[in-house]
C-alpha positions as CSV (number, residue, x, y, z in Angstrom):
1,X,69.6,144.3,50.3
2,X,70.5,143.0,46.8
3,X,67.7,142.4,44.4
4,X,67.1,140.1,41.5
5,X,64.7,141.1,38.7
6,X,62.9,138.7,36.4
7,X,60.7,139.8,33.5
8,X,57.5,137.7,32.9
9,X,54.7,138.3,30.4
10,X,51.5,139.4,32.1
11,X,49.8,136.2,31.0
12,X,51.9,134.2,33.5
13,X,50.2,135.9,36.5
14,X,46.7,135.4,35.2
15,X,47.4,131.8,34.3
16,X,48.7,131.1,37.8
17,X,46.0,133.3,39.4
18,X,48.6,135.1,41.4
19,X,49.6,138.7,41.7
20,X,53.2,139.6,40.9
21,X,53.8,139.9,44.7
22,X,52.3,136.5,45.4
23,X,54.2,135.0,42.4
24,X,57.5,136.4,43.8
25,X,56.8,135.0,47.2
26,X,56.0,131.6,45.7
27,X,59.3,131.7,43.7
28,X,61.3,132.4,46.8
29,X,59.6,129.6,48.7
30,X,60.0,127.1,45.8
31,X,63.7,128.0,45.5
32,X,64.3,127.7,49.3
33,X,62.5,124.3,49.3
34,X,64.4,123.0,46.3
35,X,67.8,124.1,47.6
36,X,67.0,122.7,51.1
37,X,65.8,119.3,49.6
38,X,69.1,119.2,47.6
39,X,71.0,119.8,50.8
40,X,72.5,123.0,49.3
41,X,71.3,125.2,52.2
42,X,70.5,124.6,55.8
43,X,67.0,124.7,57.2
44,X,67.8,128.1,58.8
45,X,69.1,129.5,55.5
46,X,66.1,128.2,53.6
47,X,63.7,129.9,56.0
48,X,65.7,133.1,55.4
49,X,65.5,132.7,51.6
50,X,61.8,132.0,51.8
51,X,61.1,134.9,54.1
52,X,59.3,132.7,56.6
53,X,59.6,131.8,60.2
54,X,61.0,128.3,61.0
55,X,57.5,127.1,61.9
56,X,56.0,128.4,58.7
57,X,58.8,126.8,56.6
58,X,58.3,123.5,58.4
59,X,54.5,123.7,57.6
60,X,55.3,124.3,53.9
61,X,57.7,121.3,53.8
62,X,54.9,119.1,55.4
63,X,52.3,120.5,52.9
64,X,54.6,119.8,50.0
65,X,55.6,116.4,51.3
66,X,59.3,117.3,51.6
67,X,61.2,115.7,54.5
68,X,62.1,118.2,57.2
69,X,65.0,116.1,58.5
70,X,67.7,115.3,56.1
71,X,69.4,112.3,57.6
72,X,69.9,109.1,55.6
73,X,69.2,105.7,57.1
74,X,72.9,104.9,57.0
75,X,73.8,108.2,58.8
76,X,71.2,107.4,61.5
77,X,72.6,103.9,61.9
78,X,76.1,105.3,62.3
79,X,75.0,107.8,64.9
80,X,73.2,105.0,66.9
81,X,76.4,102.8,66.8
82,X,78.5,105.7,68.3
83,X,76.2,106.0,71.3
């Protein structure tokens, strides 16, 4: 599996009260949520990026107040008109 490496000063981890492993997991989750909220990746791909199950990812979206369904009001109206 490809890896990406970042260098951070040790003070970052103590300031955030996270171990390097916890920090890396939080970065993966934050990136997945950001890319999902920007509609750059699907929910399935975001869960893969975050390293979570779908249920865990949905819980994180809820906790962070990010909509789990990305349909605009106009898209919903259009879909209702077609039925």
